C-alpha positions in Angstrom: -17.9 -8.5 -12.6 -19.0 -12.3 -13.0 -22.2 -13.2 -11.4 -23.8 -16.1 -10.5 -27.4 -15.5 -9.2 -27.6 -16.7 -4.9 -23.6 -17.6 -5.2 -22.3 -14.3 -5.4 -22.8 -12.8 -1.9 -19.4 -14.8 -0.5 -17.3 -14.5 -3.3 -17.4 -10.5 -3.2 -13.7 -9.6 -1.6 -12.8 -5.9 -0.8 -9.5 -4.6 -2.6 -7.4 -3.8 0.5 -6.3 0.1 0.5 -2.8 -1.3 1.9 -1.9 -2.6 -1.1 -1.2 0.8 -2.8 2.1 1.4 0.9 5.6 0.3 -0.5 7.0 -1.9 1.9 10.8 -2.8 0.6 11.2 -5.7 3.4 15.1 -6.8 3.5 17.4 -6.8 6.3 20.7 -7.4 3.1 23.4 -4.5 2.5 22.0 -5.9 -1.2 18.9 -3.9 -0.8 20.1 -0.6 -1.5 18.8 2.7 -2.8 20.8 2.2 -5.9 19.4 -2.0 -5.8 16.1 0.0 -5.9 16.8 2.3 -7.9 18.4 0.3 -10.8 15.5 -2.7 -10.9 12.7 0.3 -10.8 14.5 1.6 -13.7 14.2 -2.0 -15.4 10.7 -2.1 -14.8 9.7 1.7 -16.2 12.0 0.9 -19.1 10.2 -2.7 -19.8 7.0 -1.1 -19.3 8.0 1.8 -22.0 8.6 -0.7 -24.6 6.3 -3.2 -24.4 3.6 0.2 -24.9 6.1 1.9 -27.6 5.8 -1.8 -29.1 1.7 -0.9 -29.9 2.6 3.0 -31.3 3.4 4.0 -35.3 6.6 5.0 -34.1 9.8 3.9 -35.7 10.8 0.8 -33.7 14.9 0.4 -32.8 14.9 -3.2 -33.0 13.1 -6.2 -33.6 12.2 -7.0 -30.0 12.5 -6.2 -26.3 16.0 -4.0 -25.6 16.6 -5.7 -21.7 18.7 -7.9 -20.0 16.5 -10.5 -19.6 16.9 -14.8 -19.0 17.1 -17.0 -21.9 13.5 -18.0 -21.6 12.3 -14.4 -20.6 13.6 -13.6 -24.3 11.7 -15.9 -25.9 9.0 -14.9 -24.1 9.4 -11.2 -25.0 10.1 -12.0 -28.8 6.8 -13.7 -29.0 5.1 -11.1 -27.0 6.7 -8.2 -29.7 5.0 -10.4 -32.8 1.9 -10.4 -31.5 2.4 -7.0 -30.6 3.0 -5.8 -34.3 0.2 -7.9 -35.6 -1.8 -5.4 -33.2 -0.4 -3.0 -34.2 -1.3 -3.7 -37.7 -4.4 -4.2 -37.1 -4.9 -1.1 -35.2 -3.2 1.0 -38.0 -6.7 -0.7 -40.3 -9.0 -0.4 -37.6 -8.6 3.6 -37.1 -5.1 5.0 -37.3 -3.9 2.2 -33.8 -1.2 4.9 -31.4 0.8 8.3 -32.2 2.5 7.6 -28.9 2.3 6.7 -25.7 3.0 8.0 -21.7 4.1 5.8 -19.8 4.6 6.1 -15.5 5.5 3.3 -13.0 6.2 3.6 -9.2 7.3 0.9 -7.0 4.5 -0.8 -4.1 6.6 -3.4 -3.6 9.8 -5.2 -3.6 11.0 -8.2 -1.3 14.5 -9.2 -1.8 15.7 -12.6 -1.0 17.8 -12.6 1.9 20.9 -14.0 0.1 19.9 -10.0 -2.2 20.2 -12.2 -5.0 16.9 -12.1 -6.4 13.9 -9.3 -5.3 10.8 -10.2 -6.5 9.2 -6.2 -7.9 5.5 -5.1 -7.5 4.9 -2.4 -9.6 1.9 -0.4 -10.7 1.8 1.0 -14.3 -0.2 3.8 -15.8 0.0 4.1 -19.4 -2.0 6.7 -22.7 -1.6 5.5 -25.7 -2.7 8.4 -27.6 -4.4 7.8 -30.4 -3.0 8.6 -34.5 -6.7 10.0 -35.2 -9.2 11.9 -32.9 -11.5 15.1 -33.3 -11.0 18.4 -31.1 -13.1 18.3 -27.8 -12.6 14.4 -28.4 -10.7 11.7 -26.3 -7.0 11.7 -27.3 -5.7 8.4 -25.5 -7.0 5.3 -23.8 -5.9 5.6 -20.3 -6.1 2.4 -18.3 -3.9 1.9 -15.5 -2.6 -1.9 -14.8 -0.7 -3.6 -12.3 2.6 -5.9 -13.2 5.5 -8.6 -10.8 8.3 -8.6 -12.1 11.7 -10.9 -10.9 15.0 -9.8 -11.0 18.1 -11.4 -10.6 21.4 -10.4 -9.9 24.0 -10.6 -12.1 27.9 -10.0 -12.1 27.1 -7.3 -14.2 23.7 -6.4 -12.3 19.9 -7.1 -12.5 18.7 -9.2 -15.3 14.8 -9.3 -15.9 13.3 -12.9 -14.9 9.3 -12.8 -14.7 7.3 -11.0 -15.9 3.3 -11.0 -14.8 0.5 -8.6 -16.3 -1.7 -8.7 -13.3 -5.6 -8.4 -15.4 -8.4 -8.9 -13.8 -10.1 -12.2 -14.3 -13.6 -11.3 -16.7 -12.8 -7.2 -18.3 -10.5 -7.0 -21.2 -6.9 -7.0 -21.2 -5.5 -3.2 -21.7 -3.8 -3.0 -25.6 -0.4 -3.6 -25.2 -1.4 -7.2 -23.6 -2.6 -10.6 -24.0 -4.5 -12.5 -22.1 -5.6 -16.1 -21.5 -8.2 -17.2 -24.0 -11.0 -18.4 -22.4 -12.5 -21.5 -23.5 -16.2 -20.6 -24.9 -18.4 -22.6 -23.4 -21.3 -21.4 -26.0 -24.6 -21.8 -24.8 -27.7 -21.9 -26.3 -29.0 -17.9 -25.4 -31.3 -17.0 -23.3 -30.6 -13.5 -24.1 -31.0 -10.9 -26.8 -27.6 -10.4 -28.3 -26.4 -7.2 -29.9 -24.6 -7.7 -33.2 -21.2 -6.3 -33.9 -21.4 -5.4 -36.8 -20.3 -2.2 -37.2 -21.2 -1.1 -41.3 -25.5 -2.0 -39.7 -25.6 0.1 -36.5 -25.3 4.7 -36.6 -23.5 6.1 -33.7 -25.5 9.2 -33.9 -29.2 8.5 -33.2 -29.6 8.6 -29.2 -32.9 10.1 -28.2 -32.8 11.7 -24.7 -35.1 11.3 -21.9 -35.6 14.3 -19.2 -35.5 10.8 -16.4 -32.2 10.8 -15.7 -29.0 13.2 -16.6 -26.7 11.5 -18.7 -24.1 14.3 -18.7 -24.1 12.9 -14.1 -23.5 9.6 -15.5 -20.8 9.8 -17.9 -18.8 12.2 -15.5 -19.2 10.5 -12.6 -16.9 8.1 -15.4 -14.8 10.7 -16.1 -14.5 11.6 -12.2 -13.7 8.5 -10.1 -11.8 6.7 -13.2 -8.5 6.5 -11.5 -9.9 7.4 -7.9 -12.7 5.2 -6.4 -15.5 7.3 -4.7 -14.9 7.1 -1.2 -18.1 6.6 -0.2 -18.8 3.6 -2.0 -16.4 -0.3 -1.2 -14.3 -1.3 -4.1 -14.4 -4.8 -5.3 -12.1 -7.1 -6.7 -14.1 -7.2 -10.1 -15.4 -3.8 -9.5 -17.1 -3.0 -13.1 -20.8 -3.4 -12.1 -20.5 -1.7 -8.9 -18.5 1.2 -10.4 -21.5 1.1 -13.0 -24.1 1.5 -10.4 -22.5 4.1 -9.2 -22.8 5.8 -11.8 -26.6 5.5 -13.3 -27.5 6.5 -9.4 -26.1 9.3 -9.9 -27.3 9.6 -12.8 -31.2 9.8 -11.5 -31.5 5.5 -10.9 -33.4 5.3 -8.1 -33.1 2.7 -5.2 -35.4 -0.2 -4.9 -36.2 -2.7 -1.8 -37.0 -5.6 -1.9 -34.5 -9.4 -0.9 -31.2 -9.1 -2.0 -31.0 -11.8 -4.3 -34.0 -10.8 -6.0 -32.4 -9.1 -9.6 -35.9 -7.1 -8.9 -34.5 -5.2 -5.8 -31.2 -2.8 -6.9 -29.6 -0.8 -3.7 -26.1 -0.6 -1.7 -25.6 -0.8 1.8 -23.1 -0.9 4.0 -22.0 -4.3 4.1 -21.4 -6.4 1.3 -24.6 -8.2 2.8 -26.9 -5.1 3.1 -26.2 -5.0 -1.0 -28.2 -6.2 -3.9 -26.6 -8.8 -6.1 -28.0 -6.8 -8.6 -25.3 -3.9 -7.9 -21.9 -5.2 -8.2 -23.1 -8.1 -10.8 -22.8 -7.7 -14.1 -26.0 -10.8 -14.8 -28.1 -9.7 -12.5 -27.8 -6.0 -12.9 -28.5 -7.0 -16.6 -32.0 -9.1 -15.5 -32.8 -5.8 -13.3 -32.3 -3.1 -16.0 -34.0 -5.0 -19.1 -36.4 -7.4 -17.9 -37.3 -6.7 -14.1 -37.8 -2.4 -14.3 -37.4 -1.8 -18.6 -35.1 1.2 -17.2 -32.5 0.0 -20.0 -33.7 -1.8 -23.8 -30.6 -4.1 -25.5 -30.0 -2.6 -29.3 -29.6 -4.6 -31.9 -26.0 -3.0 -33.0 -23.4 -2.1 -30.5 -22.6 0.8 -33.0 -26.4 2.0 -32.1 -24.1 2.8 -28.2 -24.7 6.2 -27.6 -23.5 8.5 -25.2 -24.3 7.4 -21.0 -25.3 3.7 -22.4 -24.1 0.9 -21.3 -22.0 -1.7 -23.0 -22.0 -5.9 -21.2 -19.6 -8.3 -22.3 -19.8 -12.0 -22.0 -16.2 -13.5 -22.7 -17.3 -17.6 -22.8 -20.8 -17.2 -24.0 -22.1 -19.1 -21.3 -25.2 -16.7 -20.9 -23.6 -15.6 -17.5 -22.4 -11.4 -18.2 -18.3 -11.4 -17.5 -17.9 -7.6 -17.3 -19.9 -4.0 -17.9 -18.7 -0.6 -18.9 -19.9 3.5 -19.7 -19.6 4.8 -22.8 -17.7 8.4 -22.3 -17.8 9.1 -25.9 -19.5 8.8 -29.0 -18.3 10.8 -32.0 -17.5 10.4 -35.5 -14.3 8.6 -34.7 -15.8 5.6 -32.8 -17.6 4.9 -29.3 -15.1 5.1 -26.4 -15.8 3.0 -23.1 -14.9 3.9 -18.8 -14.6 0.9 -17.0 -12.6 -0.4 -13.1 -11.7 -4.1 -13.5 -9.1 -2.1 -15.1 -9.2 0.2 -14.4 -9.6 1.7 -18.2 -10.8 5.1 -19.8 -11.9 6.2 -23.6 -10.9 2.6 -25.4 -12.3 2.8 -28.1 -14.7 0.4 -29.0 -13.5 -0.6 -31.9 -10.7 -2.1 -29.5 -12.8 -4.0 -28.0 -13.9 -6.1 -31.0 -10.1 -7.0 -32.8 -9.3 -7.7 -28.9 -13.1 -10.4 -28.2 -14.7 -10.9 -32.2 -16.1 -14.4 -30.5 -17.7 -12.9 -27.1 -21.7 -11.9 -27.0 -22.2 -8.1 -26.6 -25.1 -6.4 -25.0 -26.0 -2.6 -25.6 -28.1 -1.4 -23.7 -29.7 2.6 -24.0 -30.1 3.8 -20.9 
């Protein structure tokens, strides 16, 4: 979550749990069970084909096999080309993905009064299985993502007319998606960054201490990545809120003080009784590294160890955008888990491939 001090308190918003309910609204005969089934199956087919495009399984066509409008067909042709390029890069990086498991469910479907168009909100849950992995280590990168899909009714059935992936702002996009490029501000750095030179770093030398329970930190992330802990609010940009919860589970103690002060860190029943450092990525950085020295910045991202933290500044403007927790380190890669997504066990090399120009801050916890 991207936060600038003082101004953040009024902009954090709750994600309404009501969004998970199904709401099929239309008072016309065209809104039938068969219609809903057809658009649900078309949505599933689109999402499965998109994920398959990124895997090493043979492709059945040069593009998407779907009934679409001409305008969307052009867009999807461009997406297919970009997915092909990403697949080739991932194959060189670590073997890429062997196959994809995709499930989807319709949260909401709004038909127009004449029954000729329907806008569908779909929740995608996908597991991308790694081609190369190790025993007792993550077998796949999982993510959840919402989509808004528009279908038009034609003489032969429903046609996909528009797609929109609801990628959370200031968070890495799933591997199957391409987030809009953010303009790089390139301000003068006011923090010590971690180098992304993978050849220099090492993945196996973290020295643990008795101060914190690192297994509890990672276990919390693994437990609540998909279903948030009901004891806490969920923010629209939830990455640092999720991180703070995991750190508390691992033994971090609250620090009282004015909620706008970067030396305080605590959760309250309301946003106005919660410190900025709890859910603001930039504020959390200053609390953890400068005010309390609970973490320190590692020279290289590949110095990250189990239950460490990685933060990103996408725009290079000295305001950290996103926070992630290391849930596994092995000889293949560092695996990261986070909310806003949510995304589980995403490999560090994949993030570096997607965002080579971001500023990275690797924290030793």
